[in-house]
C-alpha positions in Angstrom: 15.0 -6.1 3.8 13.8 -3.1 5.7 10.0 -3.3 6.3 7.7 -0.5 5.0 6.7 1.5 8.1 3.0 2.1 8.1 0.7 4.3 10.3 -3.1 3.6 10.4 -5.5 6.5 11.0 -9.2 5.6 11.5 -11.8 6.2 14.3 -13.1 2.6 14.0 -10.9 0.3 16.2 -12.2 -2.8 14.5 -11.0 -1.4 11.2 -7.5 -0.5 12.4 -7.1 -3.8 14.3 -8.1 -5.8 11.3 -5.8 -3.7 9.0 -2.9 -4.0 11.4 -3.3 -7.8 11.6 -3.6 -8.1 7.8 -0.7 -5.9 6.9 1.6 -7.4 9.4 1.0 -10.8 8.0 3.4 -9.7 5.2 7.1 -9.6 6.2 7.8 -6.5 4.3 5.3 -4.3 6.2 5.3 -3.1 9.8 2.6 -1.1 11.5 4.4 1.4 13.7 1.5 3.5 14.9 -2.3 3.7 15.1 -4.4 6.9 15.6 -8.1 7.4 16.0 -8.2 10.9 14.4 -6.1 13.4 12.4 -5.1 15.4 15.5 -3.6 12.3 17.2 -1.8 11.3 14.0 -0.3 14.7 13.6 0.9 14.8 17.2 3.0 11.6 16.8 3.8 11.5 13.1 7.3 12.8 13.5 7.9 10.2 16.3 6.6 7.4 14.2 8.3 8.6 11.0 6.3 6.2 8.7 6.9 5.5 5.1 3.2 5.3 4.4 0.1 6.6 6.2 -3.3 4.8 5.6 -6.0 7.1 6.7 -9.8 7.4 6.6 -10.8 10.4 4.5 -13.8 11.2 6.8 -12.9 11.3 10.5 -14.4 12.9 13.6 -12.7 15.8 15.2 -11.5 19.2 14.2 -9.7 18.3 11.0 -10.7 16.0 8.2 -8.6 13.7 6.0 -7.6 16.4 3.5 -6.2 18.8 6.2 -4.6 15.8 8.0 -2.8 14.9 4.7 -1.6 18.4 4.2 -0.1 18.7 7.7 1.5 15.2 7.6 3.2 16.1 4.3 4.4 19.4 5.9 5.8 17.6 8.9 7.2 14.6 7.1 7.7 15.3 3.4 9.0 11.9 2.7 5.9 10.2 4.1 3.3 9.0 1.6 -0.4 9.1 2.3 -3.1 6.8 1.0 -6.7 8.0 1.6 -9.2 5.3 2.4 -12.8 6.0 1.5 -16.1 4.3 1.8 -17.4 5.9 -1.4 -16.2 7.6 -4.5 -16.4 11.4 -4.1 -14.6 13.3 -6.8 -14.3 16.6 -5.0 -12.8 14.9 -1.9 -10.5 12.8 -4.1 -9.3 15.9 -5.9 -8.9 17.7 -2.6 -6.8 15.0 -0.9 -4.6 14.5 -3.9 -4.1 18.3 -4.1 -3.1 18.2 -0.4 -0.4 15.7 -1.2 -1.8 12.2 -1.0 -0.2 9.5 -3.2 -3.1 7.1 -3.2 -6.9 6.9 -3.1 -8.4 3.5 -2.3 -11.9 2.4 -1.5 -12.4 0.5 1.8 -14.2 -2.3 0.0 -11.3 -2.9 -2.4 -9.7 -6.3 -2.3 -7.3 -6.7 0.6 -4.5 -7.6 -1.8 -5.1 -4.3 -3.7 -4.5 -2.4 -0.5 -1.2 -4.2 0.2 -0.2 -3.5 -3.5 -1.1 0.2 -2.9 1.1 0.4 0.2 4.1 -1.1 -1.7 3.5 1.1 -4.7 3.4 4.4 -2.9 6.3 3.4 -0.8 8.3 3.2 -4.0 7.1 6.7 -5.1 4.2 5.6 -7.3 0.6 7.0 -7.3 -2.3 4.7 -6.9 -5.9 5.6 -7.7 -8.7 3.0 -7.1 -9.8 1.7 -10.5 -13.5 2.4 -9.7 -12.6 6.0 -9.0 -10.5 6.2 -12.1 -13.3 4.8 -14.2 -15.8 7.3 -12.7 -13.5 10.2 -13.7 -13.0 8.7 -17.2 -16.7 8.5 -17.7 -17.4 12.0 -16.5 -17.9 14.8 -18.9 -14.5 15.8 -20.2 -13.1 19.2 -19.7 -11.5 21.2 -22.5 -7.7 21.0 -22.0 -4.9 23.3 -23.0 -3.1 21.8 -25.9 -0.4 19.3 -25.2 2.2 18.5 -27.7 2.5 14.8 -28.8 5.7 14.5 -26.7 4.0 15.9 -23.7 1.1 13.4 -24.1 3.8 10.6 -24.3 5.3 11.9 -21.1 1.9 12.2 -19.4 1.0 8.6 -20.3 4.3 7.3 -18.9 3.9 9.5 -15.8 0.4 8.1 -15.2 1.9 4.6 -15.3 4.1 5.6 -12.4 7.4 5.8 -14.3 10.1 8.0 -12.8 11.7 10.8 -14.8 14.7 8.5 -15.4 12.5 5.7 -16.8 10.6 8.1 -19.0 13.8 9.5 -20.4 15.0 6.0 -21.2 11.7 5.1 -22.8 11.7 8.2 -25.0 15.4 8.3 -25.7 16.1 11.7 -24.3 17.9 13.2 -21.3 16.4 13.3 -17.8 16.6 17.1 -17.7 14.5 17.2 -20.8 11.9 15.1 -19.2 11.9 17.3 -16.1 11.1 20.2 -18.4 8.3 18.3 -20.1 6.8 17.2 -16.7 6.8 20.8 -15.5 5.1 22.0 -18.6 2.5 19.2 -18.4 1.7 20.1 -14.8 1.4 23.8 -15.7 -0.9 23.1 -18.7 -3.1 20.9 -16.6 -3.1 23.4 -13.8 -2.1 20.9 -11.2 0.6 20.8 -8.5 1.8 17.2 -8.5 1.8 13.9 -10.3 -1.2 12.4 -8.5 -3.3 15.4 -9.7 -1.9 15.0 -13.2 -3.2 11.4 -13.3 -6.7 12.6 -12.2 -6.7 15.4 -14.8 -5.4 13.0 -17.5 -8.3 10.7 -16.8 -10.9 13.5 -16.6 -9.7 14.9 -19.9 -9.4 11.5 -21.5 -5.8 11.8 -22.3 -5.2 8.4 -20.8 -7.5 5.4 -20.2 -8.3 3.3 -17.2 -6.9 0.3 -19.0 -3.5 2.1 -19.4 -3.3 2.6 -15.7 
């Protein structure tokens, strides 16, 4: 079994040391790099070539977590990013997901939840902290462009982290058809990726927290 390669980005050494010790207690996870800020992470991200980056959303220095995420994804498109945050901030959450993050997790989440998030995003899934998802679901909903019943079905399965192949099998149609549906859903929600689609689905009450 090839371990999941993880990089930690946080300016608090106690945090990174504790996270490193915790994550490496699992045989399927290996911490390959630690950085104190976004600039340091970007300088070595290609060298480290991680599967997952766990990074603080608010860091000192010239660039914040949103910009760091954007640059990491540009340099290493296959690397998944999980934003760690001390509080729920909808604009920042939306911003980091738009920048390409695959996860948004509170620092006070259960340690097991963080490990689950690392494993999930390494497999291509999107993870949004339940408390953040609940806050979105309880916020005032925004009128949405009409989705067809089939597009709603696709969005629900997409929000559950299903791949296009899995969605096609569940709905009994071809994978190319699902690709078309996903593209239309993203366009109607005015989003760029699946992570944003989940946020918009929650905000517009097209899916529930329980379904996630």
